[in-house]
MIDOSE-1310 file (N, C-alpha, C; in nm, 2 decimals, decimal comma, always signed):
residues 105
mvht	+10,29/+13,66/+11,72/+10,17/+13,62/+11,66/+10,04/+13,64/+11,74; +9,92/+13,69/+11,71/+9,84/+13,68/+11,78/+9,69/+13,62/+11,76; +9,67/+13,58/+11,87/+9,56/+13,46/+11,85/+9,42/+13,53/+11,89; +9,36/+13,54/+11,78/+9,21/+13,61/+11,76/+9,07/+13,55/+11,82
seqi	+9,16/+13,39/+11,88/+9,06/+13,31/+11,95/+9,05/+13,37/+12,07; +9,12/+13,44/+12,14/+9,17/+13,48/+12,27/+8,99/+13,56/+12,35; +8,95/+13,48/+12,45/+8,84/+13,59/+12,51/+8,89/+13,68/+12,56; +8,86/+13,83/+12,59/+8,90/+13,94/+12,68/+8,81/+13,97/+12,76
itih	+8,82/+13,99/+12,88/+8,74/+14,04/+13,00/+8,80/+14,19/+13,01; +8,75/+14,31/+13,03/+8,80/+14,39/+13,08/+8,66/+14,47/+13,17; +8,80/+14,48/+13,30/+8,73/+14,51/+13,40/+8,80/+14,63/+13,53; +8,73/+14,69/+13,56/+8,72/+14,85/+13,61/+8,77/+14,81/+13,76
gawh	+8,87/+14,86/+13,81/+8,89/+14,84/+13,93/+9,02/+14,89/+13,97; +9,07/+14,84/+14,16/+9,18/+14,84/+14,13/+9,24/+14,73/+14,27; +9,34/+14,72/+14,29/+9,42/+14,64/+14,39/+9,43/+14,70/+14,56; +9,38/+14,62/+14,61/+9,36/+14,63/+14,76/+9,45/+14,54/+14,83
gqtn	+9,53/+14,64/+14,93/+9,67/+14,55/+14,99/+9,78/+14,60/+14,91; +9,86/+14,56/+15,04/+10,00/+14,58/+15,01/+10,05/+14,47/+14,90; +10,17/+14,50/+14,78/+10,23/+14,41/+14,68/+10,25/+14,27/+14,76; +10,31/+14,26/+14,90/+10,36/+14,15/+14,95/+10,27/+14,08/+15,05
epgr	+10,16/+14,11/+15,01/+10,04/+14,05/+15,11/+9,99/+13,99/+15,06; +9,97/+13,81/+15,13/+9,93/+13,72/+15,09/+9,79/+13,70/+15,02; +9,73/+13,84/+15,13/+9,57/+13,80/+15,08/+9,51/+13,95/+15,00; +9,60/+14,01/+14,93/+9,56/+14,11/+14,83/+9,51/+14,07/+14,70
vfkg	+9,39/+14,17/+14,70/+9,33/+14,16/+14,58/+9,26/+14,25/+14,49; +9,22/+14,19/+14,39/+9,18/+14,30/+14,27/+9,01/+14,32/+14,27; +8,96/+14,39/+14,28/+8,80/+14,40/+14,33/+8,76/+14,49/+14,22; +8,65/+14,49/+14,14/+8,62/+14,56/+14,07/+8,49/+14,51/+13,98
kivr	+8,42/+14,54/+13,85/+8,34/+14,52/+13,75/+8,35/+14,50/+13,63; +8,31/+14,44/+13,59/+8,31/+14,39/+13,46/+8,27/+14,50/+13,35; +8,33/+14,56/+13,24/+8,24/+14,63/+13,20/+8,28/+14,60/+13,03; +8,34/+14,48/+13,00/+8,33/+14,43/+12,89/+8,38/+14,26/+12,92
sdlp	+8,32/+14,20/+12,84/+8,31/+14,04/+12,79/+8,33/+13,99/+12,70; +8,39/+13,92/+12,63/+8,38/+13,82/+12,53/+8,37/+13,66/+12,57; +8,35/+13,67/+12,69/+8,27/+13,50/+12,80/+8,17/+13,50/+12,79; +8,10/+13,42/+12,73/+7,94/+13,40/+12,75/+7,94/+13,36/+12,91
glrk	+7,84/+13,41/+13,00/+7,80/+13,39/+13,14/+7,85/+13,51/+13,20; +7,96/+13,59/+13,14/+7,99/+13,68/+13,22/+7,97/+13,82/+13,18; +7,88/+13,89/+13,25/+7,78/+14,00/+13,17/+7,83/+14,14/+13,22; +7,84/+14,26/+13,16/+7,87/+14,39/+13,20/+7,80/+14,40/+13,34
gtna	+7,85/+14,48/+13,44/+7,84/+14,53/+13,59/+7,83/+14,39/+13,67; +7,89/+14,27/+13,63/+7,93/+14,17/+13,73/+8,04/+14,21/+13,85; +8,02/+14,17/+13,97/+8,15/+14,19/+14,04/+8,27/+14,12/+14,02; +8,33/+14,16/+14,01/+8,48/+14,07/+13,99/+8,59/+14,08/+14,09
evtf	+8,65/+13,98/+14,14/+8,77/+13,96/+14,20/+8,89/+13,85/+14,13; +9,00/+13,93/+14,14/+9,14/+13,87/+14,11/+9,20/+13,85/+14,19; +9,28/+13,72/+14,21/+9,37/+13,72/+14,32/+9,48/+13,63/+14,25; +9,64/+13,65/+14,33/+9,73/+13,62/+14,28/+9,77/+13,53/+14,38
ghsa	+9,81/+13,40/+14,32/+9,91/+13,27/+14,39/+10,01/+13,27/+14,37; +10,10/+13,23/+14,43/+10,26/+13,21/+14,41/+10,33/+13,10/+14,50; +10,42/+13,06/+14,46/+10,48/+12,98/+14,51/+10,58/+13,03/+14,62; +10,62/+12,97/+14,74/+10,67/+13,01/+14,83/+10,81/+13,04/+14,81
grth	+10,88/+12,94/+14,74/+11,00/+12,90/+14,74/+11,06/+12,97/+14,56; +11,19/+12,96/+14,60/+11,24/+12,99/+14,44/+11,19/+12,91/+14,31; +11,19/+12,93/+14,20/+11,13/+12,89/+14,10/+11,26/+12,89/+13,97; +11,29/+12,77/+13,90/+11,34/+12,83/+13,80/+11,25/+12,85/+13,64
daae	+11,14/+12,79/+13,63/+11,03/+12,76/+13,54/+10,93/+12,89/+13,57; +10,94/+13,00/+13,46/+10,85/+13,08/+13,46/+10,70/+13,10/+13,50; +10,66/+12,99/+13,44/+10,49/+12,91/+13,49/+10,46/+12,91/+13,62; +10,59/+12,86/+13,74/+10,58/+12,85/+13,82/+10,60/+12,95/+13,94
hgty	+10,58/+13,09/+13,89/+10,60/+13,17/+13,99/+10,45/+13,28/+14,03; +10,38/+13,22/+13,97/+10,22/+13,23/+14,03/+10,14/+13,22/+13,89; +9,99/+13,24/+13,95/+9,87/+13,24/+13,86/+9,79/+13,36/+13,92; +9,74/+13,43/+13,82/+9,60/+13,49/+13,86/+9,49/+13,43/+13,85
tlia	+9,39/+13,47/+13,94/+9,23/+13,36/+13,88/+9,17/+13,47/+13,92; +9,05/+13,48/+13,84/+8,92/+13,56/+13,80/+8,82/+13,48/+13,89; +8,75/+13,55/+13,99/+8,66/+13,52/+14,02/+8,52/+13,61/+14,02; +8,37/+13,60/+13,92/+8,29/+13,64/+13,91/+8,18/+13,56/+13,86
gskt	+8,06/+13,65/+13,95/+7,94/+13,56/+13,93/+7,97/+13,41/+14,00; +7,91/+13,30/+13,91/+7,97/+13,18/+13,93/+8,09/+13,08/+13,88; +8,17/+13,18/+13,83/+8,29/+13,15/+13,76/+8,41/+13,19/+13,83; +8,48/+13,10/+13,81/+8,65/+13,08/+13,87/+8,73/+13,05/+13,77
lplm	+8,79/+13,16/+13,69/+8,88/+13,11/+13,57/+9,05/+13,14/+13,64; +9,13/+13,05/+13,58/+9,27/+13,08/+13,60/+9,32/+13,16/+13,46; +9,40/+13,28/+13,49/+9,40/+13,37/+13,39/+9,54/+13,36/+13,32; +9,57/+13,37/+13,18/+9,67/+13,34/+13,11/+9,79/+13,51/+13,14
sfic	+9,70/+13,62/+13,14/+9,73/+13,73/+13,16/+9,65/+13,82/+13,21; +9,69/+13,92/+13,28/+9,57/+14,02/+13,37/+9,70/+14,16/+13,38; +9,66/+14,26/+13,28/+9,74/+14,38/+13,26/+9,66/+14,50/+13,27; +9,74/+14,62/+13,28/+9,64/+14,70/+13,31/+9,66/+14,79/+13,14
rsvg	+9,50/+14,85/+13,15/+9,52/+14,87/+13,01/+9,46/+15,06/+13,01; +9,50/+15,10/+13,11/+9,48/+15,27/+13,12/+9,59/+15,33/+13,16; +9,68/+15,27/+13,09/+9,84/+15,36/+13,08/+9,78/+15,49/+13,01; +9,66/+15,55/+12,90/+9,66/+15,66/+12,88/+9,76/+15,68/+12,77
ttgq	+9,79/+15,81/+12,72/+9,87/+15,83/+12,61/+10,01/+15,85/+12,60; +10,06/+15,82/+12,52/+10,23/+15,81/+12,50/+10,28/+15,88/+12,58; +10,39/+15,82/+12,63/+10,49/+15,87/+12,74/+10,42/+15,91/+12,90; +10,30/+15,87/+12,93/+10,26/+15,81/+13,06/+10,31/+15,68/+13,09
hrtn	+10,31/+15,68/+13,22/+10,33/+15,57/+13,29/+10,27/+15,52/+13,42; +10,20/+15,44/+13,42/+10,10/+15,44/+13,54/+10,19/+15,32/+13,63; +10,17/+15,37/+13,75/+10,26/+15,28/+13,88/+10,17/+15,23/+14,00; +10,10/+15,30/+14,02/+10,01/+15,29/+14,11/+9,88/+15,20/+14,12
dtqe	+9,89/+15,10/+14,14/+9,77/+14,99/+14,07/+9,65/+15,00/+14,19; +9,68/+15,10/+14,29/+9,56/+15,09/+14,42/+9,45/+15,19/+14,37; +9,45/+15,26/+14,25/+9,38/+15,36/+14,16/+9,28/+15,29/+14,06; +9,18/+15,31/+14,05/+9,06/+15,26/+13,97/+9,13/+15,26/+13,84
adwq	+9,10/+15,16/+13,75/+9,13/+15,18/+13,61/+9,08/+15,05/+13,53; +9,11/+15,05/+13,39/+9,10/+14,94/+13,32/+9,16/+14,84/+13,29; +9,14/+14,70/+13,35/+9,28/+14,61/+13,32/+9,17/+14,49/+13,25; +9,29/+14,38/+13,17/+9,23/+14,29/+13,09/+9,26/+14,18/+13,12
avpl	+9,19/+14,09/+13,13/+9,17/+13,95/+13,22/+9,17/+13,86/+13,05; +9,30/+13,78/+13,03/+9,27/+13,69/+12,93/+9,29/+13,53/+13,02; +9,13/+13,48/+12,98/+9,13/+13,32/+13,07/+9,27/+13,23/+12,97; +9,28/+13,11/+13,10/+9,34/+13,02/+13,01/+9,28/+12,95/+12,91
g	+9,33/+12,89/+12,82/+9,25/+12,79/+12,74/+9,15/+12,82/+12,61
């Protein structure tokens, strides 16, 4: 089921730091936003916070947070949309690409 009320923010950028580093951060610029107050060209960062221990509930594994302008938003999802054509698979998230952020709520 697709929710048409989702507000999508597209950010062009890349992850900085090693996958297992606590200070790893995604840095980029907003190239498209359905969210009022977040305009094209705004610098953006996304961080991932996670629990230090084992968890049983998928919601407890971690959360992405978008920081852009004066806004800090928890995200429902943050996925790369620059995969390319059918048959290509992109695994290097330290290369610049378009990523889609969907805020909670």
